[in-house]
N, C-alpha and C positions, 0 to 999 in steps of 0.2 A: 411525672409523665415518663413512660418508657421511651428510650431513644432507639430508633431503628438505623441499621447500617446505611451508609451512603449508597445511593443507587437503587433503593427499594422504597416502594410506597408503604405506608403504614399497614395497608391491607395485605401486601405481600409479606411483610415482616410478621404479622400476626398468623398468617397461614403457616409459615415456617416454624414459628414458635410453638404453635399447637401440635404440629407434626412431631417436633422434637420432644415436647413434653409428653405426648401420648405414646412415644416409642413406636410410631408407625413404621412400616417397612419402607425402604427407599423406593421411589418410583423409577420409571424407565430412565429418566435423565439424571437421577441422583441429586437433583438440586435441593431436595429436602435435607441433605446432609452437609450443606455448605457451612452451617454455623454450629458452634458448640452451644450448650444450653445457656452460657453467659452472653451469647450474642456476638462473640468474636470469631474471626476466621479460624478454622481448624489449625492451620499452619501459617503463621505470619512471619515469613523469613525477613520481610522488609523492616521489622522492628529493629534489627541490627544494622540496616543499610538503607536508611530513608533516602539518601542521595542517589540510590540506585533505582528508585521507583519514579515513574512518570504518571501523573494522575490521568484517569480517564476523562474527568470532567473539566470543562473550561469553555472559554469563548470560542475556541476552534478545536477541531479534532487533533489529537496527538498523531505524530507520524507524518506530518506534512512539512512543517518547517522545523520539526525536531531535528537536531543534528543526527545525520545518518548513523544507525547502529551497524554492527558488523555483518549480521545475517538477515536475510529476507525470505519470507514465503509469501508469494502472491497467488491467491486462489480465486477462481470464478465458480459461482454456483448457478444452477438452474432451478427455479422454484417449481416443484412438482405438485404441491397441494393446491387445490382450488379454493381453499378456505382462507379468508382474510383473518379470521380469528386464530387459525393455526399459525399463520405467518407472524402475527403479532406475538404469539406465544414463543416462537423460536427467537424472535428479536429480544424479548424479555430475558430468555435463558442466556442468550449470547451476552447481553449487557451485564447480567449478574456475574457471569463467568469472567468477563474482561475486567470488571470492577475489582474482583477478588484477585485475579492473576497478576494484573499490572501492579497491584500493591504488594505482591510477593506471597500471597496466600495460595492454599490449595484446598480443594474440597476434602472432607473426611473420607476415609476409605470405607466407612460403614461398619455396623456392628453385626450384620447378618452374613455369615460366611457362605450362604447358599445363593446369594445374588452377586452380580458383578460389582466391583468397587465403584464408588462415585467418581473417582479421579484415576486417570491412568497411572499416575504416581511417579513419573520420571523427574519431577521437579521438587519432590518432597524436601530435599536438603539444599535446594539452590535458591539464591537471591533472585529478585525480579529482573536483573540484568537490563534495566531500561527498556523493558518490554512495552511495545505500543501495538495497538490494533486499530486500523483505520478502515472505515466502512464506505462503500460506494455503491451506487445503483446505475445499471446500464439502461439503454433505451428500451429494451424489451421488458424491463420491470414495469414500465408505465403503459406501453402499448406493444403487444406481441402479435405480429402479423395482422395488424388492424383490430385486434381484440383488446379491450380494456378489462383485463382479468380481475382487477381489484377495485375498479371504480376510482382510479387515481390519475387517469390520463391527463386531466385538467391541471395537475400539479407538476407535469414534466417541465424541466428547465428548458430555456429557449435555445441553448447551444448543444443540448445532449443528443447526439446522433452517432452512428457508426462512422469511424474515420474513412473518408473516401479512398477507394483503392487507387494506388499510385501505379505508374507505368512499369516500375521495376519490381513491384511486389510479387512475392511467391508465398502468399499467405495460406496457412493451414487452418481451415475453419474449426478443427477440433481443439485448437489451442488459442482461439480468438473469441472475443465477445463474452457475453453472459449477462444474467439478470442482476446478480450481486457480486461485488468484489470485496475481498478481505486482503488488506496488506498487513502482514505481521512482521515486525522487526524486533530484534533483541541483540544484545552483545554476546549472548550464549546461544549457540545453535540449538541445544537441547531445550532451552526455555522457549525459543520461538516455535520449535516443532511441537512441543507439548501444547502450546496454545492453539495452533491450527488443527492439530489432531483432535482436540476436544471440541473445538467449534464445529468441525465436520461431524463428530459424533452427536453433538446436540442438535444437528440439522436433520437427523434421520427421520424419514417419513414426510418431511416438509420440503426439503431442498436436496438436490444431489450435486456432488462435486463435478464440475465441467472439466476443469484443468487446474493444475498447480505447478508453479515454477519456483525453484529454489535459487537464491542468489547470495553473493558475498561481496563485501567491499572493505578494504582495509587501508588505513592511513594513520599517521601519527596525529594526535590531537592537535587541532588547529591547522591541519594541512589538507589539501585537496586529494581525495583518493585517485588512484590511477586505474585505467581500464586495462584490458588484456593486451592491447597494443602498446602499453607502457606509457601512455600519455595521460596527463591530468584531466579529470572529467568532472566538470561542475564549477570551474573557475568563475564563470559569469554570475554565479549565485551571489558573489560578494557585492555586486552592483545594486542589489535591492535588499541587503541584509539589515533591515531596520523595520520598525512597525509601519512607518509611512510606505516603505518600499513594498512590504507584503500587501498592504491595502491596494497599492497601485498594480501589483503584478499577480498576486495569488488569490486574494479573497473575493468571491463573487458578491455583488451587491445589487445595484440598480437594475430593474427590469426582471429580476429573478424571483421565484416564489420564496416566501418567507423562510422555508426550511433550508434553503441553499445560501442565504445571505450570511456571510461569515464562513461559508464552506468553499469548495474549489472543484474544478474539473481535473480528473486524473486521465492523462493520456498515456497509453502503454504501447510500446512496440518491442517485439523480441527480434533482435538483430544478430544473426549469425555472423561471426567474424571468420574470415578465411585465414586462419593463423599461419598455415603452412606457406601460403603465398606471401603474406606479410613478412614472415621471418626470412624470406629470401630477398627482400627489398632493402636497398641501401638506406643508411641513416638519413642521407640528404633527401632522398625521395619520400621517406616517411615524414620528415619534417615539412617538406613542401606540401604534402597531402593535407596536413593539419594546419599549416601556417603558424606553427609554434615550435619552439625548441623543446626537445624531448626531456632533457634533464631539468631545466629550470622552469619550464612551463610558460616562459615569456613568449608573447607573440612576436613575429618578425618585426623588427624596427623598434622593439621595446627591450628594457633590461630586466624587469621584474614580472612575475606571473600576473600581477593585478594592474600593471600599467595599462593605460588606454591603448586600444588597437588602432594602428595607423593603416588604413585600408590600402594606401598607396604602396606600402611595403609588402603586401600580401599577393601571392599568386591569385589570379582571378577566380580559379575554381577550387581554392583552398577551403577547407571546412570552416575555419574561423571567419574568413572573408565573407562567405555566403551567409553565415549566421548573423554577422553584424550588418550586412546589407539590408536585411529585413527591418532593422531598427525595432525589433520586438524582443521582449524578455519573457522568460518562463523560469519556474523554479525546478531545477533538475534534481532527481533523487534516483540515480541509476545504480544498478548492481550488475556485477559480472556473473556469468553462469558457466558451468561445464556440464555436458550431458554425455550421450552415448558416443561410441566410436563407429565410424562407417566401415563395415567389414570388407567392403570392396577396395577402399583406398587406404584404410588405416588412419584417416584424418579424424581429428577430434571435433565434435560438435560443441562449440563454445562460443561465447560472445557476450552481448550486452542486453540486459533487461532494462530498456530505456523507460523510465517513468518521469513524467513531468507534471507539475501542478500549475494551473493558470486560471484566471477569472474569465477569459474569453478564448476558448480553443480555436474558434474560427480565425481570429486575428493573430493570436500569439503562436499557435502550434501548427495548424493545417497549412497556413500560408508559408511558413518556414519549411514544412515538410515537402511541399510541392517543389520549392526552389532547390532544396537539398537533393531530392530524388532525381532531378533533371540535370544538375550541373556539378554536384559534389564529387571531387576527386576520390573521396573515400568510397564511392560506390563500387569501384573496382575490387574492393577488399571486403565488402559486406553484402548481406542478403537479408531483407526484411521478411520474416516468416510468420509473425503473429501480430495482432493489432486489437485494441479495445479502447473504449471511452466510457468513463464512469463519472457520475456526479456525486461528490462527497459532501454530506450534509454539514451544517454548522455544528459547533461543539454541543455536547450534552450537558444538561443541567441535572444536578442530583435529584433523584426521584423520577426521572424520565427514562425512556428506553430508546434504543436506536430505531429510527424509522417512525417513531410515534407521531411526529409532526407531519408525516406523510399519510400514514394509515388512518389517523384520526383528524386529518386536516380538513 
């Protein structure tokens, strides 16, 4: 019996095999050229670096509790097609591409010089660099202005809604929300960009790119990355760094539709940091703002970064004090960003792409956000400019495609 590659049904495999055997021209998406005639990826760089590849398939989606990679692209899409079949076709194309790319492969460039190559080609000689692609769906994917576009509104998760507007928000709707979210991460920026570039290309005619943010995070292995204020960001993740902890904090379960059980809610905020004001602030005031020592990362009243926080040693409006006061946990996966320069002031638009995963955003995220937005000393130095919430499905099984358990549910 013939063996088909992971991530494809037997029917899909036979279609590609027939196309290759007959020497048919590559279609608009180029997916007919993914395989060589022997059924193997055209370029499998991961064969030399299996430790550098993260599998697409598993109980949970990759890129959620995966150790953070160095580079991020976060993209939002608006579905433009009215056809459920078109949407399913795009998700199948995305799944095949991710299956191949995360393993270190690339699509063949094609044999016909008169048509565009099947792959944009910038990763032909590169390893997978721990590439992950994480998919999520926004509230408008299920119900858009009261319209059930694809007959799936009944499958909407119970906590999926736009993040309520906060008193201090200055949100830009052009970089907020969306029907579909893609979080692409890798340790090589070119590998990450190649993935998001081709996923955008494969969405042509079915979905359009709403917005895209580029981020970076850097730290020695086993250490907590620092944000652009120079403070460690994500220390509290150590409190739930275990399978039981992830079940308690990250993975959705009871009361959710089947497709979300084992998945999670992604909360996103783009936070502009007022670097010029911060850089003129004394070290003592900076540390009082966070309630942590800048170099060690230890909370006031503690000696080590991961020591328990003593609230009595904290300024009452310190960032750490307020976060602990809610007694809620979330899984942070934040990245820094740098953008344009304000031509009037010469100030740099830079800050934090705050991303967190949680099983119940109403309790774990929104309640904390309300408290932070009203009392946090850090508010003097930051401005929230974008916001979004997405529900990220459970992990994929081989032979299935992203969104299948929603569109065919």
